[in-house]
Every structure is written in C-alpha cells, then in structure tokens.
C-alpha positions in Angstrom: 48.7 90.5 116.5 49.2 91.5 112.8 50.5 89.1 110.3 54.0 89.0 108.9 55.2 92.5 108.1 51.8 94.1 108.8 51.0 96.7 111.5 48.0 97.8 113.5 46.5 99.4 110.4 45.8 95.9 109.0 43.1 95.4 111.6 41.3 98.7 111.0 38.3 97.3 109.2 37.9 94.7 112.0 38.4 96.7 115.2 36.0 99.5 114.1 33.2 96.9 114.6 34.4 95.7 118.1 32.7 96.7 121.3 35.2 94.8 123.4 38.3 96.8 124.4 41.3 95.7 122.3 45.0 96.4 121.8 46.9 95.5 118.7 50.4 94.3 119.7 53.3 94.6 117.2 56.6 92.7 117.5 59.8 92.5 115.5 58.9 91.2 112.0 55.2 91.8 112.7 54.8 95.6 112.5 58.3 96.5 113.8 61.8 96.2 112.4 64.1 93.7 114.0 67.7 94.0 115.3 70.2 91.7 113.7 70.5 89.6 116.9 66.8 89.5 117.8 65.3 86.0 118.0 62.3 85.9 115.6 61.2 82.3 116.2 57.6 82.1 117.3 58.6 80.6 120.7 60.7 83.7 121.5 58.2 86.2 120.2 55.5 84.5 122.3 57.5 85.5 125.4 57.6 89.1 124.1 53.9 89.0 123.4 53.1 87.8 126.9 55.1 90.8 128.3 52.6 93.1 126.5 49.4 91.3 127.7 48.2 92.8 131.0 44.9 90.9 131.6 43.4 87.5 130.5 42.5 88.2 126.9 41.2 86.7 123.7 44.5 86.4 121.7 43.9 87.1 118.0 46.5 86.2 115.4 46.6 86.6 111.6 48.6 84.3 109.2 52.1 83.7 110.7 51.3 85.5 113.9 48.9 82.7 114.7 51.9 80.6 115.5 53.0 83.1 118.0 49.7 83.5 119.8 49.4 79.7 120.0 52.8 79.4 121.6 51.8 82.2 124.1 48.6 80.3 125.0 50.5 77.1 125.7 53.2 78.9 127.8 50.9 81.4 129.5 47.4 79.9 129.9 46.7 82.4 132.7 46.8 85.2 130.1 44.6 83.5 127.5 40.8 83.4 127.6 40.4 82.1 124.0 42.2 82.1 120.7 40.9 83.4 117.3 43.3 82.3 114.6 42.7 84.1 111.3 44.1 82.4 108.1 46.7 80.4 110.2 49.9 79.3 108.5 52.4 76.8 110.1 51.7 73.7 108.0 55.2 72.1 108.2 54.2 69.9 105.1 54.2 73.2 103.1 57.9 73.9 103.6 58.9 75.1 100.1 59.3 78.9 99.6 58.2 78.4 96.0 55.0 76.6 97.1 54.2 79.3 99.6 54.9 82.1 97.2 52.6 80.6 94.5 49.9 80.1 97.1 50.3 83.6 98.5 50.0 85.2 95.0 47.0 83.0 94.2 45.4 84.1 97.4 46.1 87.8 96.8 44.3 87.9 93.5 40.7 87.7 95.0 41.5 90.4 97.5 40.8 94.0 96.6 43.7 95.8 94.7 43.2 98.6 97.2 45.0 96.5 99.8 48.2 97.0 98.0 48.2 100.7 99.0 47.4 99.7 102.5 50.0 97.0 103.1 53.0 98.5 101.3 53.7 101.2 103.9 53.4 98.6 106.6 55.9 96.3 104.9 58.3 99.2 104.4 58.1 100.1 108.1 58.7 96.5 109.2 61.5 96.2 106.6 62.0 93.3 104.2 65.0 91.9 106.0 63.0 91.5 109.2 60.1 90.0 107.3 62.4 87.5 105.6 64.0 86.4 108.9 60.7 86.1 110.7 59.2 84.3 107.7 62.0 81.8 107.7 61.7 81.2 111.4 57.9 80.7 111.0 58.4 78.3 108.1 60.1 75.8 110.3 57.5 76.0 113.1 55.0 73.1 113.3 51.8 74.7 114.4 50.0 71.3 114.4 52.3 69.9 117.0 51.9 72.9 119.3 48.1 73.6 119.0 47.2 70.2 120.4 48.5 71.5 123.8 46.2 74.5 124.0 43.7 74.3 126.8 41.4 77.2 125.9 38.7 77.5 123.2 40.0 78.0 119.7 38.2 79.5 116.8 39.9 79.2 113.4 38.7 81.4 110.5 39.7 81.5 106.8 38.4 83.1 103.6 36.9 80.9 101.0 39.6 81.7 98.4 42.7 81.3 100.7 45.2 79.0 99.2 47.8 79.4 102.0 45.4 78.6 104.8 43.4 75.8 103.2 40.2 74.3 104.5 41.9 71.0 105.0 44.6 72.7 107.2 42.2 74.7 109.2 39.9 71.7 109.9 43.0 69.7 110.9 43.9 72.4 113.4 40.4 72.5 114.7 40.4 68.8 115.3 43.8 68.9 117.1 42.7 71.7 119.4 39.0 70.6 119.8 38.2 73.9 118.3 35.8 75.3 115.7 36.7 75.9 112.0 34.9 78.6 110.0 35.3 79.3 106.2 33.8 82.7 105.3 31.8 82.9 102.1 34.2 85.6 100.7 37.7 86.8 101.1 41.1 85.1 100.8 44.2 85.5 103.1 43.3 88.9 104.5 39.9 88.5 106.3 41.0 91.1 108.8 40.8 93.7 106.0 38.1 92.2 103.7 35.7 90.7 106.2 35.9 93.1 109.2 32.3 92.9 110.4 32.1 89.1 110.3 35.5 88.7 112.0 34.6 91.2 114.7 31.4 89.3 115.5 33.4 86.1 115.9 36.0 87.8 118.2 33.1 89.2 120.3 31.6 85.7 120.5 35.0 84.3 121.7 35.2 87.1 124.3 31.7 86.2 125.6 32.7 82.6 126.3 32.6 81.6 130.0 35.9 81.7 131.7 37.3 78.6 133.4 39.4 80.6 135.8 
C-alpha cells in the first residue's frame, strides 16, 4: 500500500526490482479521493484492504499505511504471510500536528528534490481534503498497541535520516512484534523511492519465509 496521499507510482523504483508477483492496492486517502462519508480510520481501511487481497500475501505498507496493513494482519491472519513496514508512523506520543510537520519537513530535505515532481501529481489525485481526513484518523491510531497482536513475521525498515519514523520508534515496534528492525544507510522517509533495490530485496526475503499455514 502507498503512504498517505501517494499512489502506485510511489513504489515504481522498488517493484521494478521484484521477482515476486505484486499488486499495489490504493484506498481512499492513499492514492484515491474519498467521499465525505467514507470512514478513513485505519481499522475501516483494513477491511477494505482485505477485500482486495486474494491470496495469502506479504503485506507492505509505507508511512501511515503501515497502520492499515497491521490492522489487516490482526483481523485477517489467513491473508497475511508476513509484514514489511516501511517508515512506519503511528507513534501516539507524537500527537502534535506541528511536531509531525517539522519532522516531515526535516525528513524531506535529504531526499532527492526530484521526488517533488513525482509526488505532487499523486497528492493532487488523492486530493488534500482526503489526505487531511485520513491523516487525522491515522494520528489518533496507536500502532504500538495493535502490532503486539500480530502473529506473522514483521520486518520494519527506515532510512537513516528519517525524523518521522525514528530508530527508537522502529526498534520499539520490532520488540513488540518480535520482528526485525532495519535502518538503511541512506534515505529518509521515502525508501520506497530512494532505496528501491534494497527494499525489494527485503520484500523478497519476507516472501521466502516458510509459511505456518
């Protein structure tokens, strides 16, 4: 799943290195506009995500969509082989919009300026009102509380310069889920675009894990 406001294009530099079949799922607020009455809380979007997953899969989330795929893994373990959470948000202790905005801007600086041309059309397609509503719903979702109930392998990945998804936060999530935390040597909050080969290799590794089904 793409991150907040992003679409399938955001994964282009990752999926081009995948040998495993993949499908990028978009949802309201995450690549699609949202109707005024649509529920954009991660719990509701997890149900919508499950409706688009046909086989047991490695569920990959980026940023706020990590909160959705974790909810899906808890609710639908039969559809989840493993989780790869890239730059996960959901730290309820970081509740201020100001704090989040400052960290987001600080994380954007190390990423290539070329990403601006890539992400802007995706944000326009999703629409700013949908992004604001989905972001507000995600802001009040406590990922740490939910991830402790995941029963499949979890791999958490962040870029070295990511101020939104800090090393402390990712390591905490790894401990709660008995998963593995990885900090890449480069990149910030957009490893899906800046660290495609490395991320694809980690997704392939997760896909190769033995199934407990």
